[in-house]
Biotite code that builds the C-alpha atoms (Angstrom):
import biotite.structure as struc

atoms = struc.array([
    struc.Atom([202.017, 119.693, -2.295], chain_id="A", res_id=1, res_name="MET", atom_name="CA", element="C"),
    struc.Atom([198.723, 121.007, -4.243], chain_id="A", res_id=2, res_name="SER", atom_name="CA", element="C"),
    struc.Atom([198.484, 125.340, -3.446], chain_id="A", res_id=3, res_name="PRO", atom_name="CA", element="C"),
    struc.Atom([194.998, 124.281, -1.529], chain_id="A", res_id=4, res_name="SER", atom_name="CA", element="C"),
    struc.Atom([197.158, 122.180, 1.117], chain_id="A", res_id=5, res_name="LEU", atom_name="CA", element="C"),
    struc.Atom([199.473, 124.413, 0.985], chain_id="A", res_id=6, res_name="LEU", atom_name="CA", element="C"),
    struc.Atom([197.202, 126.843, 2.407], chain_id="A", res_id=7, res_name="ASN", atom_name="CA", element="C"),
    struc.Atom([196.236, 125.034, 4.909], chain_id="A", res_id=8, res_name="LYS", atom_name="CA", element="C"),
    struc.Atom([199.293, 124.347, 6.428], chain_id="A", res_id=9, res_name="THR", atom_name="CA", element="C"),
    struc.Atom([200.677, 127.718, 6.286], chain_id="A", res_id=10, res_name="GLU", atom_name="CA", element="C"),
    struc.Atom([197.139, 129.778, 7.629], chain_id="A", res_id=11, res_name="ASN", atom_name="CA", element="C"),
    struc.Atom([197.252, 128.690, 10.957], chain_id="A", res_id=12, res_name="PRO", atom_name="CA", element="C"),
    struc.Atom([200.922, 129.692, 11.265], chain_id="A", res_id=13, res_name="THR", atom_name="CA", element="C"),
    struc.Atom([200.298, 132.789, 9.828], chain_id="A", res_id=14, res_name="VAL", atom_name="CA", element="C"),
    struc.Atom([197.218, 133.899, 12.019], chain_id="A", res_id=15, res_name="ILE", atom_name="CA", element="C"),
    struc.Atom([199.324, 132.749, 15.223], chain_id="A", res_id=16, res_name="GLU", atom_name="CA", element="C"),
    struc.Atom([202.177, 135.241, 14.163], chain_id="A", res_id=17, res_name="ALA", atom_name="CA", element="C"),
    struc.Atom([199.515, 138.310, 13.545], chain_id="A", res_id=18, res_name="ILE", atom_name="CA", element="C"),
    struc.Atom([197.681, 137.562, 17.019], chain_id="A", res_id=19, res_name="LYS", atom_name="CA", element="C"),
    struc.Atom([201.407, 137.937, 18.236], chain_id="A", res_id=20, res_name="LYS", atom_name="CA", element="C"),
    struc.Atom([201.960, 141.279, 16.782], chain_id="A", res_id=21, res_name="ILE", atom_name="CA", element="C"),
    struc.Atom([198.844, 142.494, 18.034], chain_id="A", res_id=22, res_name="GLN", atom_name="CA", element="C"),
    struc.Atom([199.912, 140.944, 21.746], chain_id="A", res_id=23, res_name="ASN", atom_name="CA", element="C"),
    struc.Atom([203.329, 142.433, 21.570], chain_id="A", res_id=24, res_name="ASN", atom_name="CA", element="C"),
    struc.Atom([201.404, 145.723, 20.409], chain_id="A", res_id=25, res_name="LYS", atom_name="CA", element="C"),
    struc.Atom([199.001, 145.869, 23.459], chain_id="A", res_id=26, res_name="ILE", atom_name="CA", element="C"),
    struc.Atom([201.938, 144.922, 25.990], chain_id="A", res_id=27, res_name="THR", atom_name="CA", element="C"),
    struc.Atom([203.859, 147.942, 24.187], chain_id="A", res_id=28, res_name="LEU", atom_name="CA", element="C"),
    struc.Atom([200.731, 150.664, 24.895], chain_id="A", res_id=29, res_name="PHE", atom_name="CA", element="C"),
    struc.Atom([200.225, 149.356, 27.773], chain_id="A", res_id=30, res_name="LYS", atom_name="CA", element="C"),
    struc.Atom([203.700, 150.030, 28.611], chain_id="A", res_id=31, res_name="GLY", atom_name="CA", element="C"),
    struc.Atom([203.862, 152.877, 27.949], chain_id="A", res_id=32, res_name="ILE", atom_name="CA", element="C"),
    struc.Atom([200.669, 154.188, 29.478], chain_id="A", res_id=33, res_name="ILE", atom_name="CA", element="C"),
    struc.Atom([201.832, 152.853, 32.738], chain_id="A", res_id=34, res_name="SER", atom_name="CA", element="C"),
    struc.Atom([204.924, 154.707, 32.524], chain_id="A", res_id=35, res_name="ALA", atom_name="CA", element="C"),
    struc.Atom([203.245, 157.827, 32.095], chain_id="A", res_id=36, res_name="PHE", atom_name="CA", element="C"),
    struc.Atom([200.684, 157.785, 34.815], chain_id="A", res_id=37, res_name="TYR", atom_name="CA", element="C"),
    struc.Atom([203.344, 156.633, 37.382], chain_id="A", res_id=38, res_name="ILE", atom_name="CA", element="C"),
    struc.Atom([205.813, 158.742, 36.147], chain_id="A", res_id=39, res_name="SER", atom_name="CA", element="C"),
    struc.Atom([203.059, 161.614, 36.496], chain_id="A", res_id=40, res_name="GLY", atom_name="CA", element="C"),
    struc.Atom([202.227, 160.203, 39.626], chain_id="A", res_id=41, res_name="ILE", atom_name="CA", element="C"),
    struc.Atom([205.389, 160.696, 41.067], chain_id="A", res_id=42, res_name="ILE", atom_name="CA", element="C"),
    struc.Atom([207.015, 164.229, 39.537], chain_id="A", res_id=43, res_name="GLY", atom_name="CA", element="C"),
    struc.Atom([203.113, 165.262, 40.802], chain_id="A", res_id=44, res_name="LEU", atom_name="CA", element="C"),
    struc.Atom([204.025, 164.321, 44.286], chain_id="A", res_id=45, res_name="SER", atom_name="CA", element="C"),
    struc.Atom([207.498, 166.390, 44.717], chain_id="A", res_id=46, res_name="ILE", atom_name="CA", element="C"),
    struc.Atom([207.083, 170.073, 44.935], chain_id="A", res_id=47, res_name="PRO", atom_name="CA", element="C"),
    struc.Atom([210.561, 170.604, 43.412], chain_id="A", res_id=48, res_name="MET", atom_name="CA", element="C"),
    struc.Atom([209.137, 169.145, 40.068], chain_id="A", res_id=49, res_name="VAL", atom_name="CA", element="C"),
    struc.Atom([206.065, 169.409, 40.375], chain_id="A", res_id=50, res_name="ARG", atom_name="CA", element="C"),
    struc.Atom([205.615, 172.668, 37.890], chain_id="A", res_id=51, res_name="SER", atom_name="CA", element="C"),
    struc.Atom([206.950, 170.210, 34.971], chain_id="A", res_id=52, res_name="TYR", atom_name="CA", element="C"),
    struc.Atom([205.200, 167.417, 36.266], chain_id="A", res_id=53, res_name="PHE", atom_name="CA", element="C"),
    struc.Atom([202.331, 170.177, 35.640], chain_id="A", res_id=54, res_name="GLN", atom_name="CA", element="C"),
    struc.Atom([203.082, 171.217, 32.464], chain_id="A", res_id=55, res_name="MET", atom_name="CA", element="C"),
    struc.Atom([203.080, 167.804, 30.681], chain_id="A", res_id=56, res_name="MET", atom_name="CA", element="C"),
    struc.Atom([199.445, 167.524, 31.640], chain_id="A", res_id=57, res_name="THR", atom_name="CA", element="C"),
    struc.Atom([197.729, 169.011, 28.313], chain_id="A", res_id=58, res_name="PRO", atom_name="CA", element="C"),
    struc.Atom([200.496, 166.086, 26.373], chain_id="A", res_id=59, res_name="PHE", atom_name="CA", element="C"),
    struc.Atom([199.374, 163.317, 28.551], chain_id="A", res_id=60, res_name="THR", atom_name="CA", element="C"),
    struc.Atom([195.863, 163.641, 27.830], chain_id="A", res_id=61, res_name="LEU", atom_name="CA", element="C"),
    struc.Atom([196.491, 163.846, 24.108], chain_id="A", res_id=62, res_name="ILE", atom_name="CA", element="C"),
    struc.Atom([198.497, 161.261, 23.941], chain_id="A", res_id=63, res_name="LEU", atom_name="CA", element="C"),
    struc.Atom([195.855, 159.084, 25.836], chain_id="A", res_id=64, res_name="SER", atom_name="CA", element="C"),
    struc.Atom([193.235, 159.716, 23.488], chain_id="A", res_id=65, res_name="LEU", atom_name="CA", element="C"),
    struc.Atom([195.516, 158.651, 20.689], chain_id="A", res_id=66, res_name="VAL", atom_name="CA", element="C"),
    struc.Atom([196.468, 155.485, 22.108], chain_id="A", res_id=67, res_name="ILE", atom_name="CA", element="C"),
    struc.Atom([193.063, 155.140, 22.769], chain_id="A", res_id=68, res_name="LEU", atom_name="CA", element="C"),
    struc.Atom([192.134, 156.263, 19.004], chain_id="A", res_id=69, res_name="LEU", atom_name="CA", element="C"),
    struc.Atom([195.017, 153.578, 17.973], chain_id="A", res_id=70, res_name="LEU", atom_name="CA", element="C"),
    struc.Atom([192.851, 150.424, 19.336], chain_id="A", res_id=71, res_name="PHE", atom_name="CA", element="C"),
    struc.Atom([189.751, 151.931, 18.082], chain_id="A", res_id=72, res_name="HIS", atom_name="CA", element="C"),
    struc.Atom([188.164, 149.218, 15.408], chain_id="A", res_id=73, res_name="SER", atom_name="CA", element="C"),
    struc.Atom([185.223, 150.976, 14.536], chain_id="A", res_id=74, res_name="GLY", atom_name="CA", element="C"),
    struc.Atom([186.286, 153.743, 12.316], chain_id="A", res_id=75, res_name="TRP", atom_name="CA", element="C"),
    struc.Atom([183.437, 155.570, 9.874], chain_id="A", res_id=76, res_name="ASN", atom_name="CA", element="C"),
    struc.Atom([181.656, 158.509, 9.102], chain_id="A", res_id=77, res_name="LYS", atom_name="CA", element="C"),
    struc.Atom([179.233, 157.847, 12.359], chain_id="A", res_id=78, res_name="SER", atom_name="CA", element="C"),
    struc.Atom([181.832, 157.564, 15.060], chain_id="A", res_id=79, res_name="PHE", atom_name="CA", element="C"),
    struc.Atom([183.761, 160.605, 13.198], chain_id="A", res_id=80, res_name="GLY", atom_name="CA", element="C"),
    struc.Atom([180.620, 162.863, 14.030], chain_id="A", res_id=81, res_name="LEU", atom_name="CA", element="C"),
    struc.Atom([180.070, 161.235, 17.175], chain_id="A", res_id=82, res_name="PHE", atom_name="CA", element="C"),
    struc.Atom([183.644, 162.299, 18.364], chain_id="A", res_id=83, res_name="ALA", atom_name="CA", element="C"),
    struc.Atom([183.564, 165.537, 17.288], chain_id="A", res_id=84, res_name="VAL", atom_name="CA", element="C"),
    struc.Atom([180.682, 166.170, 18.656], chain_id="A", res_id=85, res_name="LEU", atom_name="CA", element="C"),
    struc.Atom([181.316, 164.944, 22.195], chain_id="A", res_id=86, res_name="ALA", atom_name="CA", element="C"),
    struc.Atom([184.370, 167.487, 22.213], chain_id="A", res_id=87, res_name="MET", atom_name="CA", element="C"),
    struc.Atom([182.094, 170.469, 20.698], chain_id="A", res_id=88, res_name="VAL", atom_name="CA", element="C"),
    struc.Atom([179.070, 169.297, 23.141], chain_id="A", res_id=89, res_name="LEU", atom_name="CA", element="C"),
    struc.Atom([181.410, 169.254, 26.061], chain_id="A", res_id=90, res_name="GLY", atom_name="CA", element="C"),
    struc.Atom([183.340, 171.698, 25.276], chain_id="A", res_id=91, res_name="TYR", atom_name="CA", element="C"),
    struc.Atom([180.295, 173.998, 24.971], chain_id="A", res_id=92, res_name="GLY", atom_name="CA", element="C"),
    struc.Atom([179.000, 173.330, 28.350], chain_id="A", res_id=93, res_name="SER", atom_name="CA", element="C"),
    struc.Atom([182.556, 174.542, 30.130], chain_id="A", res_id=94, res_name="GLU", atom_name="CA", element="C"),
    struc.Atom([182.235, 177.901, 27.903], chain_id="A", res_id=95, res_name="VAL", atom_name="CA", element="C"),
    struc.Atom([178.695, 178.027, 29.006], chain_id="A", res_id=96, res_name="MET", atom_name="CA", element="C"),
    struc.Atom([179.482, 177.323, 32.584], chain_id="A", res_id=97, res_name="GLY", atom_name="CA", element="C"),
    struc.Atom([182.215, 179.498, 33.032], chain_id="A", res_id=98, res_name="ILE", atom_name="CA", element="C"),
    struc.Atom([180.164, 182.251, 31.943], chain_id="A", res_id=99, res_name="HIS", atom_name="CA", element="C"),
    struc.Atom([176.759, 181.556, 33.232], chain_id="A", res_id=100, res_name="THR", atom_name="CA", element="C"),
    struc.Atom([177.565, 178.948, 36.371], chain_id="A", res_id=101, res_name="GLY", atom_name="CA", element="C"),
    struc.Atom([175.625, 176.645, 34.476], chain_id="A", res_id=102, res_name="PHE", atom_name="CA", element="C"),
    struc.Atom([175.166, 173.562, 34.619], chain_id="A", res_id=103, res_name="PRO", atom_name="CA", element="C"),
    struc.Atom([178.035, 173.345, 36.635], chain_id="A", res_id=104, res_name="PHE", atom_name="CA", element="C"),
    struc.Atom([178.690, 175.974, 38.832], chain_id="A", res_id=105, res_name="GLY", atom_name="CA", element="C"),
    struc.Atom([181.121, 179.341, 39.479], chain_id="A", res_id=106, res_name="ASN", atom_name="CA", element="C"),
    struc.Atom([184.319, 178.086, 38.532], chain_id="A", res_id=107, res_name="TYR", atom_name="CA", element="C"),
    struc.Atom([187.365, 179.270, 36.746], chain_id="A", res_id=108, res_name="GLU", atom_name="CA", element="C"),
    struc.Atom([190.121, 177.729, 34.313], chain_id="A", res_id=109, res_name="TYR", atom_name="CA", element="C"),
    struc.Atom([193.985, 178.582, 35.749], chain_id="A", res_id=110, res_name="GLY", atom_name="CA", element="C"),
    struc.Atom([196.892, 177.980, 33.247], chain_id="A", res_id=111, res_name="GLN", atom_name="CA", element="C"),
    struc.Atom([197.930, 174.161, 33.654], chain_id="A", res_id=112, res_name="THR", atom_name="CA", element="C"),
    struc.Atom([196.190, 173.116, 30.693], chain_id="A", res_id=113, res_name="LEU", atom_name="CA", element="C"),
    struc.Atom([197.192, 175.424, 28.482], chain_id="A", res_id=114, res_name="GLY", atom_name="CA", element="C"),
    struc.Atom([195.609, 177.335, 25.565], chain_id="A", res_id=115, res_name="PHE", atom_name="CA", element="C"),
    struc.Atom([192.153, 178.844, 26.119], chain_id="A", res_id=116, res_name="LYS", atom_name="CA", element="C"),
    struc.Atom([189.218, 179.641, 23.566], chain_id="A", res_id=117, res_name="LEU", atom_name="CA", element="C"),
    struc.Atom([186.602, 181.569, 25.188], chain_id="A", res_id=118, res_name="PHE", atom_name="CA", element="C"),
    struc.Atom([188.483, 180.988, 28.796], chain_id="A", res_id=119, res_name="GLU", atom_name="CA", element="C"),
    struc.Atom([188.275, 177.216, 28.662], chain_id="A", res_id=120, res_name="VAL", atom_name="CA", element="C"),
    struc.Atom([192.041, 175.306, 27.341], chain_id="A", res_id=121, res_name="PRO", atom_name="CA", element="C"),
    struc.Atom([190.680, 173.407, 24.110], chain_id="A", res_id=122, res_name="LEU", atom_name="CA", element="C"),
    struc.Atom([192.651, 169.992, 25.336], chain_id="A", res_id=123, res_name="VAL", atom_name="CA", element="C"),
    struc.Atom([188.767, 170.447, 27.624], chain_id="A", res_id=124, res_name="ILE", atom_name="CA", element="C"),
    struc.Atom([187.492, 168.997, 24.401], chain_id="A", res_id=125, res_name="GLY", atom_name="CA", element="C"),
    struc.Atom([189.757, 166.217, 24.236], chain_id="A", res_id=126, res_name="VAL", atom_name="CA", element="C"),
    struc.Atom([189.045, 165.334, 28.172], chain_id="A", res_id=127, res_name="ASN", atom_name="CA", element="C"),
    struc.Atom([185.750, 165.146, 27.532], chain_id="A", res_id=128, res_name="TRP", atom_name="CA", element="C"),
    struc.Atom([186.089, 162.593, 24.340], chain_id="A", res_id=129, res_name="LEU", atom_name="CA", element="C"),
    struc.Atom([188.156, 160.292, 26.228], chain_id="A", res_id=130, res_name="LEU", atom_name="CA", element="C"),
    struc.Atom([186.258, 160.499, 29.560], chain_id="A", res_id=131, res_name="LEU", atom_name="CA", element="C"),
    struc.Atom([182.740, 159.395, 28.041], chain_id="A", res_id=132, res_name="VAL", atom_name="CA", element="C"),
    struc.Atom([184.859, 156.839, 25.562], chain_id="A", res_id=133, res_name="TYR", atom_name="CA", element="C"),
    struc.Atom([186.442, 155.285, 28.842], chain_id="A", res_id=134, res_name="LEU", atom_name="CA", element="C"),
    struc.Atom([183.673, 155.098, 30.602], chain_id="A", res_id=135, res_name="THR", atom_name="CA", element="C"),
    struc.Atom([180.771, 154.543, 27.951], chain_id="A", res_id=136, res_name="GLY", atom_name="CA", element="C"),
    struc.Atom([183.223, 151.463, 26.384], chain_id="A", res_id=137, res_name="ASN", atom_name="CA", element="C"),
    struc.Atom([182.581, 149.512, 30.026], chain_id="A", res_id=138, res_name="LEU", atom_name="CA", element="C"),
    struc.Atom([178.847, 149.033, 28.903], chain_id="A", res_id=139, res_name="PHE", atom_name="CA", element="C"),
    struc.Atom([178.948, 148.755, 25.473], chain_id="A", res_id=140, res_name="SER", atom_name="CA", element="C"),
    struc.Atom([178.921, 145.332, 25.480], chain_id="A", res_id=141, res_name="SER", atom_name="CA", element="C"),
    struc.Atom([177.028, 143.665, 28.274], chain_id="A", res_id=142, res_name="ASN", atom_name="CA", element="C"),
    struc.Atom([173.908, 146.415, 28.475], chain_id="A", res_id=143, res_name="ILE", atom_name="CA", element="C"),
    struc.Atom([171.595, 145.989, 25.492], chain_id="A", res_id=144, res_name="LYS", atom_name="CA", element="C"),
    struc.Atom([169.442, 149.317, 27.134], chain_id="A", res_id=145, res_name="ASN", atom_name="CA", element="C"),
    struc.Atom([170.834, 152.437, 25.208], chain_id="A", res_id=146, res_name="ASP", atom_name="CA", element="C"),
    struc.Atom([169.099, 154.899, 28.056], chain_id="A", res_id=147, res_name="TRP", atom_name="CA", element="C"),
    struc.Atom([169.955, 152.390, 31.120], chain_id="A", res_id=148, res_name="LEU", atom_name="CA", element="C"),
    struc.Atom([173.155, 151.937, 29.569], chain_id="A", res_id=149, res_name="ALA", atom_name="CA", element="C"),
    struc.Atom([174.021, 155.647, 28.849], chain_id="A", res_id=150, res_name="ALA", atom_name="CA", element="C"),
    struc.Atom([173.053, 156.811, 32.790], chain_id="A", res_id=151, res_name="CYS", atom_name="CA", element="C"),
    struc.Atom([175.203, 154.248, 34.121], chain_id="A", res_id=152, res_name="LEU", atom_name="CA", element="C"),
    struc.Atom([178.381, 155.368, 32.081], chain_id="A", res_id=153, res_name="ALA", atom_name="CA", element="C"),
    struc.Atom([177.336, 159.034, 33.453], chain_id="A", res_id=154, res_name="ALA", atom_name="CA", element="C"),
    struc.Atom([177.246, 157.882, 37.282], chain_id="A", res_id=155, res_name="LEU", atom_name="CA", element="C"),
    struc.Atom([180.707, 156.359, 36.697], chain_id="A", res_id=156, res_name="VAL", atom_name="CA", element="C"),
    struc.Atom([182.084, 159.412, 35.033], chain_id="A", res_id=157, res_name="MET", atom_name="CA", element="C"),
    struc.Atom([180.768, 161.538, 38.372], chain_id="A", res_id=158, res_name="VAL", atom_name="CA", element="C"),
    struc.Atom([182.589, 159.075, 40.441], chain_id="A", res_id=159, res_name="ALA", atom_name="CA", element="C"),
    struc.Atom([186.087, 160.041, 38.714], chain_id="A", res_id=160, res_name="ILE", atom_name="CA", element="C"),
    struc.Atom([185.275, 163.322, 38.977], chain_id="A", res_id=161, res_name="ASP", atom_name="CA", element="C"),
    struc.Atom([184.592, 163.047, 42.597], chain_id="A", res_id=162, res_name="PHE", atom_name="CA", element="C"),
    struc.Atom([188.472, 161.970, 42.462], chain_id="A", res_id=163, res_name="PHE", atom_name="CA", element="C"),
    struc.Atom([189.341, 164.205, 39.748], chain_id="A", res_id=164, res_name="ILE", atom_name="CA", element="C"),
    struc.Atom([188.609, 167.357, 41.571], chain_id="A", res_id=165, res_name="GLU", atom_name="CA", element="C"),
    struc.Atom([190.804, 167.547, 44.553], chain_id="A", res_id=166, res_name="PRO", atom_name="CA", element="C"),
    struc.Atom([193.947, 167.088, 42.431], chain_id="A", res_id=167, res_name="VAL", atom_name="CA", element="C"),
    struc.Atom([192.187, 169.226, 39.933], chain_id="A", res_id=168, res_name="ALA", atom_name="CA", element="C"),
    struc.Atom([192.485, 172.188, 42.544], chain_id="A", res_id=169, res_name="ILE", atom_name="CA", element="C"),
    struc.Atom([195.418, 171.245, 43.786], chain_id="A", res_id=170, res_name="LYS", atom_name="CA", element="C"),
    struc.Atom([197.574, 171.382, 40.416], chain_id="A", res_id=171, res_name="LEU", atom_name="CA", element="C"),
    struc.Atom([195.638, 174.342, 38.744], chain_id="A", res_id=172, res_name="ASP", atom_name="CA", element="C"),
    struc.Atom([193.569, 173.114, 36.551], chain_id="A", res_id=173, res_name="PHE", atom_name="CA", element="C"),
    struc.Atom([190.354, 175.172, 37.619], chain_id="A", res_id=174, res_name="TRP", atom_name="CA", element="C"),
    struc.Atom([189.222, 176.907, 40.841], chain_id="A", res_id=175, res_name="SER", atom_name="CA", element="C"),
    struc.Atom([186.017, 176.681, 42.357], chain_id="A", res_id=176, res_name="TRP", atom_name="CA", element="C"),
    struc.Atom([184.334, 180.127, 43.797], chain_id="A", res_id=177, res_name="GLU", atom_name="CA", element="C"),
    struc.Atom([184.484, 180.213, 47.735], chain_id="A", res_id=178, res_name="GLY", atom_name="CA", element="C"),
    struc.Atom([187.335, 177.426, 47.108], chain_id="A", res_id=179, res_name="ASN", atom_name="CA", element="C"),
    struc.Atom([183.644, 174.655, 47.170], chain_id="A", res_id=180, res_name="ILE", atom_name="CA", element="C"),
    struc.Atom([183.316, 172.172, 44.747], chain_id="A", res_id=181, res_name="ILE", atom_name="CA", element="C"),
    struc.Atom([179.466, 173.025, 44.428], chain_id="A", res_id=182, res_name="PRO", atom_name="CA", element="C"),
    struc.Atom([176.520, 169.854, 44.173], chain_id="A", res_id=183, res_name="LEU", atom_name="CA", element="C"),
    struc.Atom([175.623, 171.303, 40.684], chain_id="A", res_id=184, res_name="SER", atom_name="CA", element="C"),
    struc.Atom([178.842, 170.484, 39.826], chain_id="A", res_id=185, res_name="ASN", atom_name="CA", element="C"),
    struc.Atom([178.195, 167.148, 39.816], chain_id="A", res_id=186, res_name="TYR", atom_name="CA", element="C"),
    struc.Atom([175.043, 167.289, 38.297], chain_id="A", res_id=187, res_name="LEU", atom_name="CA", element="C"),
    struc.Atom([175.736, 169.523, 36.075], chain_id="A", res_id=188, res_name="GLY", atom_name="CA", element="C"),
    struc.Atom([178.343, 166.654, 35.274], chain_id="A", res_id=189, res_name="TRP", atom_name="CA", element="C"),
    struc.Atom([175.941, 163.846, 35.115], chain_id="A", res_id=190, res_name="LEU", atom_name="CA", element="C"),
    struc.Atom([173.431, 165.858, 32.686], chain_id="A", res_id=191, res_name="GLY", atom_name="CA", element="C"),
    struc.Atom([175.576, 166.556, 30.079], chain_id="A", res_id=192, res_name="VAL", atom_name="CA", element="C"),
    struc.Atom([177.687, 163.048, 30.700], chain_id="A", res_id=193, res_name="SER", atom_name="CA", element="C"),
    struc.Atom([174.508, 161.379, 29.624], chain_id="A", res_id=194, res_name="PHE", atom_name="CA", element="C"),
    struc.Atom([173.675, 163.398, 26.901], chain_id="A", res_id=195, res_name="ILE", atom_name="CA", element="C"),
    struc.Atom([176.981, 162.714, 25.219], chain_id="A", res_id=196, res_name="ILE", atom_name="CA", element="C"),
    struc.Atom([176.909, 159.122, 26.545], chain_id="A", res_id=197, res_name="GLN", atom_name="CA", element="C"),
    struc.Atom([173.305, 158.839, 24.875], chain_id="A", res_id=198, res_name="LEU", atom_name="CA", element="C"),
    struc.Atom([174.852, 159.917, 21.777], chain_id="A", res_id=199, res_name="LEU", atom_name="CA", element="C"),
    struc.Atom([178.037, 157.648, 22.375], chain_id="A", res_id=200, res_name="TYR", atom_name="CA", element="C"),
    struc.Atom([175.776, 154.993, 22.658], chain_id="A", res_id=201, res_name="ARG", atom_name="CA", element="C"),
    struc.Atom([173.083, 155.684, 19.345], chain_id="A", res_id=202, res_name="LYS", atom_name="CA", element="C"),
    struc.Atom([175.985, 156.360, 17.150], chain_id="A", res_id=203, res_name="SER", atom_name="CA", element="C"),
    struc.Atom([176.085, 153.109, 14.971], chain_id="A", res_id=204, res_name="ASP", atom_name="CA", element="C"),
    struc.Atom([180.014, 152.374, 14.943], chain_id="A", res_id=205, res_name="PHE", atom_name="CA", element="C"),
    struc.Atom([181.615, 149.463, 16.423], chain_id="A", res_id=206, res_name="LEU", atom_name="CA", element="C"),
    struc.Atom([182.327, 149.665, 19.812], chain_id="A", res_id=207, res_name="LYS", atom_name="CA", element="C"),
    struc.Atom([185.512, 147.229, 20.730], chain_id="A", res_id=208, res_name="GLU", atom_name="CA", element="C"),
    struc.Atom([188.765, 148.704, 22.031], chain_id="A", res_id=209, res_name="ASN", atom_name="CA", element="C"),
    struc.Atom([191.095, 146.292, 23.257], chain_id="A", res_id=210, res_name="LYS", atom_name="CA", element="C"),
    struc.Atom([192.917, 148.962, 25.598], chain_id="A", res_id=211, res_name="ILE", atom_name="CA", element="C"),
    struc.Atom([190.346, 151.191, 26.758], chain_id="A", res_id=212, res_name="SER", atom_name="CA", element="C"),
    struc.Atom([189.640, 149.652, 30.373], chain_id="A", res_id=213, res_name="SER", atom_name="CA", element="C"),
    struc.Atom([193.687, 149.200, 31.053], chain_id="A", res_id=214, res_name="TYR", atom_name="CA", element="C"),
    struc.Atom([193.529, 153.282, 30.119], chain_id="A", res_id=215, res_name="LEU", atom_name="CA", element="C"),
    struc.Atom([190.830, 153.575, 32.141], chain_id="A", res_id=216, res_name="LEU", atom_name="CA", element="C"),
    struc.Atom([192.395, 151.794, 35.059], chain_id="A", res_id=217, res_name="ILE", atom_name="CA", element="C"),
    struc.Atom([195.029, 153.463, 34.697], chain_id="A", res_id=218, res_name="ASN", atom_name="CA", element="C"),
    struc.Atom([193.239, 156.994, 35.056], chain_id="A", res_id=219, res_name="LEU", atom_name="CA", element="C"),
    struc.Atom([191.469, 156.174, 37.891], chain_id="A", res_id=220, res_name="VAL", atom_name="CA", element="C"),
    struc.Atom([194.155, 154.952, 39.684], chain_id="A", res_id=221, res_name="MET", atom_name="CA", element="C"),
    struc.Atom([196.709, 158.215, 38.910], chain_id="A", res_id=222, res_name="PHE", atom_name="CA", element="C"),
    struc.Atom([193.750, 160.840, 40.805], chain_id="A", res_id=223, res_name="PHE", atom_name="CA", element="C"),
    struc.Atom([192.748, 158.221, 43.560], chain_id="A", res_id=224, res_name="ALA", atom_name="CA", element="C"),
    struc.Atom([196.696, 157.852, 44.763], chain_id="A", res_id=225, res_name="ILE", atom_name="CA", element="C"),
    struc.Atom([197.415, 161.979, 43.793], chain_id="A", res_id=226, res_name="LEU", atom_name="CA", element="C"),
    struc.Atom([194.415, 162.437, 46.295], chain_id="A", res_id=227, res_name="THR", atom_name="CA", element="C"),
    struc.Atom([195.519, 160.670, 49.000], chain_id="A", res_id=228, res_name="PHE", atom_name="CA", element="C"),
    struc.Atom([199.189, 161.253, 48.785], chain_id="A", res_id=229, res_name="VAL", atom_name="CA", element="C"),
    struc.Atom([199.835, 164.136, 46.083], chain_id="A", res_id=230, res_name="GLY", atom_name="CA", element="C"),
])
């Protein structure tokens, strides 16, 4: 049998094997994501063990970002620059918010989210990158207008924050002055999110991720369920 004929008969088998490995990888990490978020819902709903699961929050955020990046396709300098700027801009807005009340309102972080720099937990930068990526990816292929896509993704981030806020307060992520979540929080989230989402859209890298939507669903369900049963 000639080499060319051999290649023609073997290539489909090789391609199928590669696809099978990729599918198994996706299934494995989907299982890991669900296991962590479901165990988190259960643990944070039980007062006796709640404090232990609260301590796991920074690790869960970092793990979520790591898994997300394992499936990221567009690795280049542009993506690296975007990732750094997303974390810096998000973190910087929080530092400004803590010390000036702008753009979110008057609030302070508790101890749950770990080590702080300028009174803001370092993991908050990870949280901003994670949320911007997940929500931005929703519109990366079906909306061509960058400004519209950035606006829609920012609105989704604000909607998610409606579920995050009551849970975050209950679990000592942060607390608001007078225990009242101000309108400025959501307006601030919209403004900062839009800026970083526009940066996401304008950055020249492949915006394709096979696990992004699944991770976003788990994250939203996590906070939505804890809002009502936690």
